[in-house]
C-alpha positions as CSV (number, residue, x, y, z in Angstrom):
1,M,117.3,128.3,68.9
2,D,118.6,129.6,72.2
3,V,118.7,133.4,72.9
4,F,121.4,135.3,74.6
5,Y,120.6,138.8,75.9
6,I,123.3,141.4,75.3
7,G,123.7,143.9,78.0
8,S,122.2,141.7,80.7
9,G,125.5,141.4,82.6
10,S,129.2,140.8,82.3
11,L,130.5,138.5,79.6
12,T,132.5,135.4,80.5
13,F,134.8,133.3,78.4
14,E,132.5,130.3,78.8
15,Q,129.6,132.4,77.4
16,L,131.6,133.6,74.5
17,Q,132.8,130.1,73.6
18,S,129.2,128.8,73.7
19,L,128.0,131.8,71.5
20,L,130.7,131.2,68.9
21,Y,130.3,127.4,68.5
22,K,126.5,126.9,69.2
23,P,123.5,128.4,67.4
24,Y,122.4,131.4,69.5
25,Q,120.4,134.4,68.6
26,L,121.5,137.7,70.2
27,R,118.9,140.1,71.5
28,L,119.2,143.4,73.4
29,A,118.2,143.0,77.0
30,D,115.2,145.2,78.0
31,A,117.3,147.0,80.7
32,A,120.0,147.7,78.2
33,R,117.5,149.0,75.6
34,A,116.2,151.4,78.3
35,R,119.8,152.6,79.1
36,V,120.7,153.1,75.5
37,A,117.5,155.0,74.7
38,A,117.8,157.3,77.8
39,C,121.4,158.1,76.9
40,R,120.4,159.0,73.4
41,V,117.6,161.3,74.6
42,Y,120.0,163.0,77.0
43,L,122.6,163.6,74.2
44,D,120.1,165.1,71.9
45,T,118.8,167.4,74.6
46,K,122.3,168.4,75.7
47,S,123.5,169.2,72.2
48,Q,120.5,171.3,71.5
49,A,120.5,173.2,74.8
50,T,124.2,174.3,74.7
51,D,126.3,176.4,72.4
52,A,129.5,174.9,73.9
53,P,131.3,172.5,71.6
54,I,131.0,168.7,72.5
55,Y,133.9,166.8,71.0
56,G,132.9,164.4,68.3
57,V,129.3,165.4,68.5
58,T,129.3,169.0,67.3
59,T,133.0,169.1,66.3
60,G,135.4,167.4,64.0
61,F,137.7,164.6,65.1
62,G,141.3,164.3,66.3
63,S,143.3,167.3,65.4
64,L,140.1,168.7,63.8
65,H,138.4,169.0,67.2
66,N,138.4,172.8,66.9
67,K,136.2,172.7,63.8
68,T,132.5,173.3,64.6
69,I,129.9,171.4,62.6
70,R,126.5,172.8,61.7
71,P,123.5,171.0,63.3
72,E,122.1,169.9,59.9
73,E,125.4,168.2,59.1
74,L,125.9,166.1,62.2
75,G,124.6,162.9,60.7
76,K,126.7,163.4,57.5
77,L,129.8,164.0,59.8
78,Q,129.3,160.6,61.3
79,E,128.9,158.8,57.9
80,N,132.0,160.6,56.6
81,L,133.9,159.4,59.6
82,V,133.0,155.8,58.9
83,M,133.8,156.0,55.2
84,S,137.1,158.0,55.5
85,H,138.4,155.8,58.3
86,A,137.8,152.4,56.5
87,C,141.4,151.9,55.5
88,S,142.3,148.5,56.9
89,V,144.7,146.5,54.7
90,G,146.4,143.1,54.8
91,E,144.8,139.7,55.3
92,V,141.1,139.2,55.7
93,V,140.1,138.8,59.3
94,S,138.6,135.4,60.1
95,P,134.8,135.2,60.4
96,E,135.2,134.0,64.0
97,I,136.9,137.2,65.0
98,I,134.5,139.3,63.0
99,R,131.5,137.8,64.9
100,L,133.3,138.5,68.2
101,M,133.9,142.1,67.1
102,L,130.2,142.6,66.4
103,L,129.2,140.9,69.7
104,L,131.7,142.9,71.8
105,K,130.8,146.2,70.2
106,A,127.1,145.5,70.9
107,Q,128.0,144.6,74.5
108,A,129.9,147.9,75.0
109,L,127.2,150.1,73.5
110,A,124.6,148.3,75.6
111,S,126.2,149.8,78.7
112,G,124.4,153.0,77.9
113,Y,127.4,155.5,77.9
114,S,127.8,156.0,74.2
115,G,124.8,157.9,73.0
116,V,123.8,155.6,70.1
117,Q,120.3,154.8,68.9
118,V,118.7,151.6,70.0
119,S,118.2,150.8,66.3
120,T,122.0,151.0,65.7
121,V,122.7,148.4,68.3
122,E,119.9,146.2,67.1
123,R,121.2,146.3,63.5
124,I,124.6,145.1,64.7
125,L,122.8,142.2,66.3
126,D,120.9,141.6,63.1
127,F,124.2,141.2,61.3
128,Y,125.4,138.7,63.8
129,N,122.1,136.7,63.8
130,H,121.8,136.6,60.0
131,G,125.4,135.5,59.5
132,I,126.5,138.7,57.7
133,V,130.3,139.0,58.1
134,P,131.7,142.4,57.1
135,V,135.0,142.1,55.3
136,V,137.8,143.6,57.5
137,Y,141.5,143.5,57.0
138,D,144.0,142.9,59.8
139,C,146.4,145.8,59.5
140,G,145.8,149.5,60.1
141,S,145.0,149.9,63.8
142,L,147.3,151.9,66.0
143,G,145.4,150.8,69.1
144,A,145.1,154.3,70.4
145,S,141.8,155.9,69.4
146,G,140.7,152.4,69.5
147,D,140.8,150.2,66.4
148,L,139.7,153.0,64.0
149,A,140.6,151.4,60.6
150,P,139.3,147.8,61.2
151,L,136.2,149.0,63.1
152,A,135.4,151.4,60.2
153,N,135.6,148.5,57.8
154,L,133.4,146.5,60.2
155,F,130.6,149.1,60.2
156,L,130.8,150.3,56.6
157,P,128.1,147.7,55.7
158,L,125.8,149.2,58.4
159,I,125.5,152.3,56.3
160,G,125.3,150.4,53.0
161,Q,129.0,150.6,52.0
162,G,131.8,148.1,51.8
163,E,131.6,144.3,51.4
164,V,130.4,141.4,53.4
165,L,130.6,137.6,53.3
166,Y,127.1,136.3,53.1
167,D,125.5,133.2,51.7
168,G,128.9,131.7,51.1
169,R,130.3,134.5,49.0
170,K,131.7,138.0,49.1
171,Q,129.1,140.6,48.1
172,F,128.6,144.4,48.2
173,S,126.7,145.2,51.4
174,A,124.1,147.4,49.6
175,A,122.9,144.3,47.7
176,V,122.6,142.2,50.8
177,L,120.7,144.9,52.7
178,S,118.3,145.2,49.7
179,Q,117.9,141.4,49.6
180,L,116.9,141.4,53.3
181,G,114.6,144.4,52.9
182,W,116.8,146.6,55.1
183,G,117.9,150.1,54.4
184,P,121.2,151.6,55.4
185,Q,121.4,152.7,59.0
186,R,121.1,156.5,59.3
187,L,123.6,157.6,61.8
188,Q,122.9,160.5,64.2
189,S,125.4,162.6,66.1
190,K,128.2,160.8,67.9
191,E,127.3,157.4,66.5
192,G,130.1,157.0,64.0
193,L,132.6,157.9,66.7
194,A,131.0,155.4,69.1
195,L,131.3,152.7,66.5
196,L,134.9,153.4,65.5
197,N,136.3,154.3,68.9
198,G,136.9,151.2,71.0
199,T,139.2,148.2,71.4
200,Q,136.9,145.5,69.9
201,F,139.4,144.4,67.2
202,M,142.2,143.9,69.7
203,S,139.8,142.4,72.2
204,A,138.2,139.9,69.7
205,C,141.7,138.8,68.6
206,G,142.6,138.3,72.2
207,V,139.5,136.2,73.0
208,S,140.1,134.0,70.0
209,A,143.8,133.7,70.9
210,L,143.1,132.7,74.5
211,F,140.7,129.9,73.4
212,R,143.5,128.4,71.4
213,V,146.2,129.1,74.0
214,F,144.5,127.3,76.8
215,R,144.0,124.3,74.5
216,L,147.6,124.4,73.5
217,L,148.8,124.4,77.1
218,R,146.9,121.2,77.8
219,L,148.3,119.6,74.6
220,A,151.8,120.8,75.4
221,D,151.7,118.9,78.6
222,M,150.3,115.8,77.0
223,I,152.9,115.9,74.1
224,G,155.7,116.8,76.5
225,A,154.8,113.8,78.7
226,L,154.9,111.5,75.7
227,S,158.3,112.8,74.7
228,L,159.5,112.3,78.3
229,E,158.4,108.6,78.0
230,A,160.0,108.3,74.6
231,F,163.3,109.7,75.9
232,D,163.2,107.3,78.8
233,G,163.0,110.3,81.2
234,R,162.7,110.5,84.9
235,I,159.7,111.3,87.0
236,E,161.6,113.0,89.9
237,P,161.5,116.5,88.5
238,F,157.7,116.4,88.8
239,D,157.7,115.4,92.5
240,S,155.3,117.6,94.4
241,R,157.8,118.4,97.1
242,L,160.0,120.3,94.7
243,H,157.1,122.5,93.6
244,D,155.7,123.1,97.1
245,I,158.9,124.9,98.0
246,R,158.6,127.2,94.8
247,P,154.9,127.4,94.5
248,H,154.2,129.3,91.4
249,R,150.7,128.3,90.4
250,G,151.4,127.2,86.9
251,Q,154.5,125.3,87.9
252,V,152.6,123.4,90.6
253,Q,149.7,122.7,88.1
254,T,152.1,121.4,85.5
255,A,153.9,119.0,87.8
256,Q,150.6,117.7,89.0
257,A,149.4,117.2,85.4
258,F,152.5,115.2,84.5
259,R,152.1,113.0,87.6
260,R,148.5,112.2,86.5
261,L,149.4,111.9,82.9
262,L,152.0,109.3,83.7
263,E,150.0,107.2,86.1
264,G,150.1,103.5,85.2
265,S,153.1,103.8,82.8
266,E,155.5,100.9,82.5
267,L,158.1,103.2,80.9
268,I,158.2,105.8,83.6
269,A,158.4,103.2,86.4
270,R,161.3,101.2,85.0
271,R,164.9,101.6,86.3
272,K,166.9,104.4,84.7
273,N,170.6,104.3,83.8
274,H,171.0,108.1,83.8
275,V,170.7,110.3,86.8
276,Q,169.5,113.5,85.1
277,D,167.6,114.6,82.1
278,P,168.3,117.7,79.9
279,Y,166.6,120.9,80.9
280,S,164.0,120.6,78.1
281,F,162.6,117.7,80.0
282,R,163.6,118.4,83.6
283,C,162.4,122.0,83.6
284,I,159.0,121.4,81.9
285,P,157.1,122.4,85.1
286,Q,159.0,125.7,85.4
287,V,158.7,126.6,81.7
288,H,155.2,125.3,80.9
289,G,154.1,126.7,84.2
290,A,155.4,130.2,83.6
291,V,153.5,130.2,80.3
292,K,150.3,129.2,82.1
293,D,150.7,132.0,84.6
294,C,151.2,134.4,81.7
295,A,148.0,133.2,80.1
296,D,146.1,133.6,83.3
297,Y,147.3,137.2,83.5
298,V,146.3,137.9,79.9
299,A,142.9,136.3,80.4
300,N,142.2,138.7,83.3
301,V,143.2,141.7,81.2
302,V,141.0,140.7,78.3
303,L,138.1,139.8,80.6
304,I,138.1,143.4,82.0
305,E,138.4,144.9,78.6
306,I,135.5,143.1,77.0
307,N,133.2,144.3,79.8
308,S,134.4,147.9,79.6
309,V,133.2,151.0,77.8
310,T,136.1,152.1,75.5
311,D,134.7,154.7,73.1
312,N,135.0,158.5,73.5
313,P,133.6,160.9,74.6
314,T,131.7,159.1,77.4
315,I,128.3,160.2,78.3
316,F,127.3,160.3,82.0
317,A,123.6,161.3,81.8
318,D,123.0,160.9,85.5
319,S,125.5,163.6,86.4
320,D,124.8,165.7,83.2
321,E,128.4,165.4,81.9
322,V,130.1,164.4,78.6
323,I,133.7,163.6,79.4
324,S,136.4,163.2,76.8
325,G,139.0,160.7,78.0
326,G,141.2,157.9,76.8
327,N,139.5,154.6,77.5
328,F,140.1,153.6,73.9
329,H,143.9,153.5,74.4
330,G,145.0,149.9,73.9
331,Q,148.0,149.9,76.2
332,P,146.7,147.2,78.6
333,L,146.0,144.8,75.7
334,A,149.2,145.7,73.8
335,L,151.5,144.9,76.8
336,A,149.5,141.7,77.6
337,Y,149.6,140.4,74.0
338,D,153.4,141.0,73.7
339,F,153.9,139.2,77.0
340,M,151.8,136.3,75.7
341,A,153.7,136.1,72.4
342,I,157.0,136.0,74.3
343,A,155.7,133.2,76.6
344,L,154.3,131.1,73.7
345,T,157.6,131.5,71.9
346,Q,159.3,129.8,74.8
347,L,156.7,127.0,74.8
348,G,157.6,126.4,71.2
349,N,161.3,126.7,71.9
350,I,161.4,124.1,74.6
351,S,159.2,121.8,72.4
352,E,161.7,122.0,69.6
353,R,164.6,121.2,72.0
354,R,162.7,118.0,73.0
355,T,162.3,117.1,69.4
356,A,166.0,117.5,68.8
357,Q,166.9,115.3,71.8
358,L,164.7,112.6,70.4
359,I,166.5,112.4,67.0
360,W,170.1,112.6,68.1
361,G,170.5,108.8,68.7
362,L,170.6,109.0,72.5
363,R,169.3,106.5,75.0
364,D,169.0,103.6,72.6
365,L,166.9,105.4,70.1
366,P,168.1,105.2,66.5
367,E,169.5,108.3,64.9
368,Y,166.7,110.4,63.3
369,L,164.2,107.8,64.6
370,I,164.5,105.5,61.6
371,A,165.8,101.9,61.5
372,Q,168.1,102.3,58.5
373,S,169.5,105.8,58.9
374,G,171.8,106.8,56.0
375,L,169.6,105.2,53.4
376,N,166.8,106.9,55.2
377,S,166.8,110.5,56.6
378,G,163.9,109.8,58.8
379,F,162.9,112.7,61.1
380,M,166.0,114.9,60.2
381,I,164.1,117.7,58.4
382,P,161.0,118.1,60.5
383,Q,163.4,119.3,63.3
384,Y,164.7,121.9,60.8
385,V,161.2,123.1,60.2
386,A,160.5,123.3,64.0
387,A,163.7,125.3,64.4
388,A,162.7,127.7,61.5
389,L,159.3,128.2,63.2
390,V,160.9,128.9,66.5
391,N,163.2,131.5,64.9
392,L,160.2,133.1,63.2
393,N,158.4,133.3,66.5
394,K,161.4,135.0,68.1
395,T,161.1,137.6,65.4
396,Y,157.4,138.1,66.2
397,S,158.3,138.4,69.8
398,H,159.8,141.8,69.3
399,P,157.2,143.8,71.3
400,S,154.9,146.1,69.3
401,S,154.0,147.9,72.5
402,V,157.5,149.5,72.8
403,D,156.8,151.6,69.8
404,S,154.7,154.7,69.3
405,I,154.3,156.9,66.2
406,V,152.6,160.2,66.3
407,S,149.3,160.5,64.3
408,S,146.5,163.0,63.7
409,N,148.8,166.0,63.4
410,G,150.2,165.5,66.9
411,Q,146.8,165.2,68.7
412,E,147.3,161.5,69.1
413,D,150.9,161.7,70.1
414,H,151.2,158.3,71.9
415,V,149.7,155.1,70.6
416,S,149.8,151.5,71.8
417,M,150.3,149.5,68.6
418,G,148.0,147.0,70.2
419,G,146.4,145.9,66.9
420,N,149.8,144.7,65.6
421,A,150.5,143.0,69.0
422,A,147.2,141.2,68.6
423,T,147.7,140.0,65.0
424,K,151.3,138.8,65.5
425,L,150.2,136.9,68.6
426,L,147.8,134.9,66.4
427,K,150.8,134.1,64.1
428,V,152.8,132.9,67.0
429,I,150.0,130.6,68.0
430,D,149.8,129.2,64.5
431,N,153.5,128.4,64.6
432,V,153.4,126.8,68.1
433,E,150.6,124.5,66.9
434,R,153.0,123.4,64.1
435,I,155.9,123.0,66.4
436,L,154.0,120.9,68.9
437,A,152.6,118.8,66.0
438,I,156.2,118.0,64.9
439,E,157.1,117.1,68.5
440,L,154.1,114.8,68.6
441,M,155.2,113.1,65.4
442,N,158.7,112.5,66.8
443,A,157.5,111.3,70.2
444,A,155.0,108.9,68.7
445,Q,157.7,107.5,66.4
446,A,160.2,107.2,69.3
447,I,157.7,105.4,71.5
448,E,157.6,102.5,69.0
449,F,161.2,101.8,69.7
450,R,160.4,101.2,73.4
451,R,157.8,98.5,72.6
452,P,156.5,96.2,74.0
453,A,156.6,98.4,77.0
454,K,153.6,100.8,77.3
455,T,153.2,104.3,78.5
456,S,150.2,105.3,80.6
457,P,146.6,104.6,79.5
458,A,146.0,108.4,78.9
459,L,149.0,108.7,76.6
460,E,148.3,105.4,74.9
461,E,144.8,106.8,74.1
462,L,146.5,109.9,72.6
463,L,148.8,107.8,70.6
464,A,145.9,105.7,69.2
465,G,144.0,108.7,68.1
466,F,147.1,110.2,66.4
467,R,147.9,107.0,64.7
468,Q,144.6,107.1,62.9
469,E,145.9,110.2,61.2
470,V,149.7,109.6,60.9
471,S,151.2,106.2,60.6
472,F,154.6,104.9,61.8
473,L,157.5,105.8,59.5
474,S,159.3,102.6,58.5
475,E,161.1,104.2,55.6
476,D,161.3,107.6,54.0
477,R,158.2,109.1,52.5
478,V,156.9,112.6,51.7
479,M,156.8,114.2,55.1
480,Y,155.0,117.5,54.6
481,M,151.7,115.7,54.3
482,D,152.3,114.0,57.6
483,M,153.1,117.3,59.2
484,Q,149.9,118.9,57.9
485,K,147.9,116.0,59.2
486,A,149.6,116.2,62.6
487,T,148.9,120.0,62.8
488,E,145.2,119.4,61.9
489,F,145.1,116.7,64.6
490,I,146.4,119.3,67.1
491,R,143.8,121.9,66.1
492,R,140.7,119.7,66.0
493,V,141.2,116.8,68.5
494,D,138.4,116.9,71.0
495,L,140.1,117.2,74.3
496,G,136.8,116.6,76.1
497,S,137.1,113.0,75.0
498,W,140.4,112.3,76.6
499,I,140.9,110.5,79.9
500,L,142.5,113.5,81.6
501,D,140.1,116.1,80.4
502,K,140.2,117.9,83.8
503,V,144.0,117.7,84.4
504,N,144.8,121.3,83.7
505,E,141.6,123.0,84.6
506,K,142.0,126.0,86.9
């Protein structure tokens, strides 16, 4: 099995994708081990040599920062912190995001600014390597002192508390630790704070979201191109000259992608009887492109975050300073995720409009894309569903980051709400997948009414793959099953196998 060394350098999205979907063992790099050990020695020496309070090390937390803790109670303080803060509620966080949280927290601690024990970082890696998935719920983070509640649930099992998914079932962590011959990790001063302060829940959600977003952006172009063909649309709006004189990067990329996707198409090349297409077709480069530019911005924010130190206080052993600051504040992520949710809502919005254009009986297509409309309702109601999902996404697009509610008796008087921004972004993505699946169903149906003419080889390949899952609708049948199959196709189709695999690569 391949080994990846945590703390050996900055993480990339490519590395994270490989780590999630291929069997790797994580180990702490030698240089990182030395950094972590040296920082721990410094902290112990510092706290023993001074009577001055050190926040979170010899004091309480938040508004309790003025409470001094006796030396013999410092470890208990940290365990109490983890137990008392484990208050996440809601839906269980997916194993993929939990694994990312473990990995990202280990990466942050390996920087050597947090004062943890080497054994604590290695036990986090043990959880990852043995497939132990702590049970964490998705609501409770204010995204200010980091992701306190979800990170507390994440690390409860480290000290023998809480629950984990292991060996295919939910179990109490104490039983799993005993089964593996491990004892609970004995936390020392500062360690509970280092585990709970940080943005790893928000960051892990963002990484998982971006993997799906960049996939959706490629699929949106492919499905949009198929709809353009089915609607007998025009190629002129994708002319490079138009986009050279308004050269937003995503817009230029999208127009180029459509030109390539439509190469060799009989349908796009034939004479058109109409001089213009509706905006949902004509403005695809401008809309899809803007969403791509947003995704690039968000990816840059997330990449910085996952390679940063976000706990508090931060220990600078080289300059003999322990500095209390605010790197755990999730504002950069909260704003970015709200932006991404708004952008993806527009991607779903324009997709639903293309679906509507296809079912209205325009341009020689039968109403509702069924031969005997009236007797058959055809694709009438899938468009209703798409419209309902678009409306739901518009609700989710209200930005979490515009709100702040005071916590910790006024000490934490401004919070980012980045945890909520992250979780609703994932819900928006779920809905956009369903909306695009409905558009694909309609476009594939409409194309059959253009036969025997063919679209491009790339889009014919997409159609062939889709038709293995969802067949042509000749008369009414139960549609929700087709919609489920179409959504699963969207989520699992291997884009690496398609002709235009590289079309939308940056």
